[in-house]
Every structure is written in structure tokens, then in C-alpha cells.
C-alpha positions as CSV (number, residue, x, y, z in Angstrom):
1,M,81.4,3.1,128.4
2,R,82.5,6.5,129.6
3,K,83.5,7.4,126.0
4,I,80.1,6.4,124.7
5,F,78.5,8.6,127.4
6,L,80.7,11.6,126.6
7,N,79.9,11.3,122.9
8,F,76.2,11.1,123.8
9,V,76.5,14.3,125.9
10,I,78.3,16.1,123.1
11,F,75.6,15.0,120.6
12,I,72.9,16.3,122.8
13,F,74.5,19.7,123.3
14,L,75.1,20.1,119.6
15,F,71.6,18.9,118.6
16,I,69.5,20.8,121.1
17,P,70.1,24.2,119.4
18,L,69.0,22.7,116.1
19,I,65.8,21.4,117.6
20,S,65.0,24.7,119.4
21,N,65.5,26.6,116.1
22,A,64.1,24.0,113.7
23,E,61.5,26.6,112.8
24,L,61.3,30.4,113.0
25,N,58.2,32.5,113.1
26,F,58.3,35.5,110.8
27,G,55.9,38.2,111.9
28,I,54.4,40.7,109.4
29,A,52.3,43.6,110.7
30,S,50.1,44.3,107.7
31,M,50.8,47.8,106.6
32,I,48.9,46.7,103.5
33,S,46.0,44.3,103.1
34,P,46.8,40.6,104.1
35,D,46.4,39.1,100.6
36,E,48.8,41.7,99.1
37,T,51.2,41.2,102.0
38,Y,51.3,37.5,101.6
39,F,51.9,37.8,97.8
40,L,54.8,40.2,98.4
41,Y,56.5,38.4,101.3
42,K,56.1,34.8,100.3
43,D,59.3,34.7,98.2
44,F,61.1,36.8,100.8
45,G,60.3,34.3,103.6
46,N,61.3,31.4,101.4
47,Y,64.6,33.1,100.6
48,I,65.4,33.6,104.3
49,A,64.5,29.9,105.0
50,K,66.8,28.7,102.3
51,K,69.7,30.8,103.4
52,L,69.4,29.8,107.1
53,G,68.4,26.2,106.4
54,I,65.5,26.7,108.8
55,K,61.7,26.5,108.1
56,I,60.0,29.9,108.2
57,N,56.4,30.3,109.4
58,A,54.8,33.5,108.3
59,I,52.5,35.1,111.0
60,F,50.3,38.0,109.9
61,R,48.5,40.5,112.2
62,R,46.3,43.4,111.2
63,N,46.7,45.0,114.6
64,Y,50.1,46.4,115.4
65,A,49.7,45.9,119.1
66,D,49.0,42.2,118.6
67,M,52.3,41.9,116.7
68,N,54.1,43.7,119.5
69,R,52.8,41.2,122.0
70,L,54.0,38.3,119.9
71,I,57.5,39.8,119.7
72,E,57.7,40.6,123.4
73,T,56.6,37.0,124.4
74,G,58.9,35.3,121.9
75,Q,56.1,33.8,119.9
76,V,57.6,35.7,116.9
77,D,61.3,35.4,116.3
78,F,61.7,38.2,113.8
79,A,59.3,40.7,112.2
80,S,58.7,43.6,109.9
81,I,56.9,46.2,111.9
82,C,55.9,49.9,111.7
83,T,58.3,52.5,113.1
84,G,55.5,53.7,115.4
85,A,54.9,50.3,116.8
86,L,58.6,50.0,117.4
87,I,58.6,52.8,120.0
88,Y,55.9,51.0,122.0
89,L,57.9,47.8,122.1
90,N,59.7,46.9,125.3
91,N,63.3,47.8,124.4
92,K,64.6,44.8,126.3
93,K,62.6,42.4,124.1
94,Y,63.9,43.2,120.6
95,E,66.9,44.4,118.5
96,I,66.7,46.1,115.2
97,A,68.3,43.8,112.6
98,A,68.1,46.1,109.5
99,V,66.0,48.7,107.8
100,P,65.0,48.8,104.1
101,V,66.4,51.4,101.6
102,V,63.9,52.5,99.1
103,N,64.8,54.9,96.2
104,G,68.2,55.5,97.9
105,K,66.8,56.4,101.3
106,S,66.3,54.5,104.6
107,T,63.5,56.9,105.5
108,Y,59.9,57.6,104.7
109,K,57.2,60.2,105.3
110,S,53.6,60.5,106.4
111,Y,51.4,61.8,103.6
112,I,48.1,63.5,104.3
113,I,46.0,62.7,101.2
114,V,42.5,63.9,100.1
115,N,40.1,63.2,97.3
116,K,41.0,65.9,94.8
117,N,37.4,66.3,93.6
118,Y,36.3,67.6,97.0
119,G,38.1,71.0,96.8
120,I,40.3,70.4,99.9
121,N,43.8,72.0,99.5
122,N,45.3,72.0,103.0
123,I,44.9,70.5,106.5
124,D,42.8,73.4,107.8
125,E,40.1,72.6,105.2
126,L,39.8,69.0,106.6
127,R,38.1,70.4,109.7
128,G,34.7,68.8,110.0
129,K,35.5,66.2,107.3
130,V,35.6,62.4,107.5
131,F,39.1,61.0,108.0
132,A,40.9,57.6,107.9
133,F,43.7,56.6,110.2
134,T,45.4,53.1,109.9
135,D,46.3,51.9,113.4
136,R,46.9,53.7,116.7
137,L,50.5,52.5,116.8
138,S,51.2,53.6,113.2
139,N,53.6,56.5,113.0
140,S,52.6,57.7,109.5
141,G,49.0,56.6,109.9
142,Y,48.2,58.0,113.4
143,I,51.0,59.3,115.6
144,Y,52.4,61.9,113.3
145,P,49.0,63.2,112.0
146,T,47.6,63.3,115.5
147,Y,50.7,65.2,116.7
148,L,50.3,67.6,113.7
149,I,46.6,68.4,114.5
150,L,47.3,68.8,118.2
151,K,50.2,71.3,117.5
152,K,48.5,73.1,114.7
153,E,44.8,73.1,115.6
154,K,45.1,72.7,119.4
155,V,42.4,70.0,119.5
156,K,42.3,66.3,119.3
157,P,41.4,64.6,116.0
158,E,38.1,63.5,117.5
159,Q,37.2,67.2,117.9
160,F,38.7,68.3,114.6
161,F,37.1,65.7,112.2
162,S,33.4,64.9,112.0
163,R,34.1,61.2,111.9
164,I,37.2,58.9,112.1
165,Y,37.8,55.4,110.8
166,F,40.7,53.0,111.5
167,T,41.3,50.9,108.4
168,N,44.2,48.6,109.6
169,S,46.1,49.1,106.3
170,H,47.5,51.9,104.3
171,D,46.2,50.6,101.0
172,K,42.7,50.5,102.3
173,S,43.0,54.1,103.4
174,I,44.2,55.0,99.9
175,Y,41.3,53.1,98.4
176,L,38.7,54.9,100.6
177,V,40.1,58.3,99.7
178,N,40.3,57.5,96.0
179,E,36.7,56.2,96.0
180,G,35.5,59.3,97.9
181,V,34.2,57.2,100.9
182,V,36.3,59.4,103.2
183,D,37.6,63.0,102.6
184,G,41.1,62.3,103.6
185,A,43.6,60.0,105.2
186,A,47.1,59.7,106.7
187,V,49.3,57.1,105.0
188,D,52.8,55.8,104.7
189,S,54.6,57.4,101.8
190,L,56.3,54.1,100.8
191,V,53.0,52.3,100.5
192,F,51.5,55.3,98.6
193,E,54.4,55.4,96.1
194,Y,54.2,51.6,95.7
195,V,50.5,51.7,94.9
196,S,51.0,54.8,92.7
197,H,53.6,53.1,90.5
198,S,52.1,49.6,90.4
199,Q,48.4,50.5,90.1
200,P,48.1,54.2,89.2
201,E,44.3,54.0,88.7
202,K,44.0,53.5,92.5
203,V,45.4,57.0,93.2
204,K,43.9,58.9,90.2
205,N,41.5,60.9,92.4
206,I,44.1,61.6,95.1
207,K,46.0,64.7,96.0
208,I,48.8,65.0,98.6
209,V,48.2,68.1,100.8
210,H,50.9,67.6,103.4
211,E,54.2,65.7,103.7
212,S,56.0,65.1,107.1
213,D,59.7,65.2,107.8
214,E,61.7,62.0,107.2
215,F,61.4,59.1,109.7
216,L,63.3,55.9,110.0
217,S,61.9,53.3,107.6
218,P,59.8,50.5,109.1
219,P,62.5,48.1,110.5
220,F,63.0,44.4,110.7
221,V,63.4,43.4,114.4
222,V,64.5,40.2,116.1
223,S,63.3,38.9,119.4
224,T,65.9,38.8,122.2
225,Y,64.7,35.3,122.9
226,L,66.2,34.2,119.6
227,D,69.5,32.3,119.6
228,K,72.4,34.8,119.2
229,N,74.0,32.8,116.4
230,I,70.7,32.7,114.5
231,K,70.3,36.4,115.0
232,Q,73.7,37.2,113.5
233,R,73.1,34.9,110.6
234,L,69.7,36.4,109.9
235,K,71.2,39.9,110.0
236,R,73.9,39.0,107.6
237,V,71.4,37.5,105.2
238,L,69.4,40.7,105.2
239,L,72.3,43.0,104.8
240,N,73.8,41.0,102.0
241,M,70.5,40.1,100.2
242,H,71.0,42.7,97.4
243,K,74.4,41.1,96.5
244,N,72.7,37.8,95.7
245,E,71.1,37.4,92.3
246,E,67.9,35.7,93.7
247,G,67.8,38.0,96.7
248,A,68.1,41.1,94.4
249,K,65.1,39.9,92.3
250,I,63.0,39.5,95.4
251,L,64.0,42.9,96.7
252,K,63.1,44.4,93.3
253,K,59.6,43.0,93.6
254,L,59.3,44.5,97.0
255,K,60.6,47.9,95.6
256,I,63.5,47.7,98.1
257,D,67.1,48.6,97.1
258,K,68.8,46.8,100.0
259,F,68.9,46.6,103.8
260,V,71.2,48.6,106.0
261,E,72.0,49.2,109.6
262,P,69.6,51.6,111.4
263,D,70.3,55.3,112.0
264,Y,68.9,55.6,115.6
265,K,68.9,59.4,115.4
266,L,65.9,59.1,113.1
267,L,63.9,57.6,115.9
268,K,64.2,60.7,118.1
269,K,61.5,62.5,116.2
270,V,59.0,59.7,116.8
271,L,59.9,59.4,120.5
272,T,59.4,63.2,120.9
273,M,56.0,63.0,119.3
274,R,55.0,60.1,121.5
275,K,56.1,62.1,124.6
276,F,54.0,65.1,123.5
277,L,50.9,62.9,122.8
278,N,51.3,61.3,126.3
279,T,51.6,64.7,127.9
280,F,48.5,66.0,126.0
281,N,46.4,63.0,127.0
282,N,47.4,63.2,130.7
């Protein structure tokens, strides 16, 4: 009887982790429109699920702050988020699993773009114009351009531009500039280059008038609530994905070379800008 009981206890302890991690929630903060995001990440999610042997549920959020809350409360197990959103996350609630390498670099820039038919050649000439940001937690789409305007023009964006829009996605900002709905916008260089190469007609009326320094590419993070063993397995899957034939094909579709460990020094620039913005707003 005692042997049966011990076997039962061992079974329970072995089985409980499988139950608790029977499904994982994969969070995607939409840097591009939801439909395009789903199309791009469907195969990616399926690949992770296959490698881990665990069902993956994709969770999309247009608002970066909403995704941060899901990560911090453990409702999302791992996520692809913006670098700007990362610095507003509680650092006890996440770990960086990996960052993507695109065109040989694990960095990206903020582009200030304008409609080339409007005769705008630099940032100064955007004064009094209509401008599009993406999200208040976006580094390339809000934090950096706001920092730039405060340092360069000594005024807040609300005082510099005649009107401001928040689009919630970089491809929508690109669309609005290309169509002449807004005069300019701040966008992620990775998204801009992706659109430029895949659908060049969508940038035919666009000119880049400013490029930022390099920042750490938008990372994949894991919740600290996630089982440690699952975290390590997930990290290995990401870092070795480019070595797998199926994984390499999926990465190619995403325009990603591979995933690598993060260079935390690249976050210092973003943290410095956030500190400056906080000081300016106080």
C-alpha cells in the first residue's frame, strides 16, 4: 500500500509541471497592423509549439502598455515587445531571452520620414506640421523623436507640431505619410525597410530626413512566472532556430537572420532618454 502511495506522489509531482505548462501564451505587441502581424508570426508560433511540445496561444495587443501589464501579471509567458516598452517593464517580472539579428545587426534606428512632395528637408521644417507617432512606449516611434525635439527645439512635440496622431503601428504611420495624410512620422527602421523591400509602392512618396543612433533591437522577453526549465528550453529554441531548416525558412520570411543574446549596453541610451523625458516633464 505504501509503495502504491509513493508511486502516486511521484506521479503527481512529475505531472503537475506538465499541467501548469500545458499551454503558453505568446504576446505580440503590434509594431505593425494586427492582420500583418498574425500572418508573419503564425508559423513562428507553430514552430515554437512544435519544438517545446506545448500548445502556443498568440495574444495580440495594439497598445504597448497593455502588453506590459500582461507580462507583469504572468498572463503572457513570453513576448515580442518594443525596446521602449521594455524599459517601462518592472525588471523583476521579465528576462530577455533573445534579440533578433537583421541584416547582420542586432540593432535598429528611429527614422523621421516625410512626404517628399511637401518640400520638407529636415526636422526644423516640420515645425507647425502634422506628425504621427506610434505609441507612447515606442522608442523609435515616440521616445527618441520626443527626446530629439526637446533637445533640439527646446519645446514639447505638442508645441512644435500643429497636430499629433498616435497610429498604434509603424506601417500605418508609413501609410499616412506616403498618402500625404500627415506631413511626417517617426518609425522603426526595421519595419520601414521591411515595407520598402516587400511593398515598395507603399514608400514611393517617402523621404527619410533623419536617422537616430543604433538601439537594441526589439527583444523577446519571458515572464519570471514561467517555469525555469521551460524558459531555458524556449531560449535554446530561439538561439538555435537559424540552424534548423524549417526554422531558417520561417526566419527568412520574417527577414530575421537569427536570434542572439542581448547586448545590455545598447539599452543605456534608451534609459538615458527616458530619464531626460521624466526630468523635463516634472
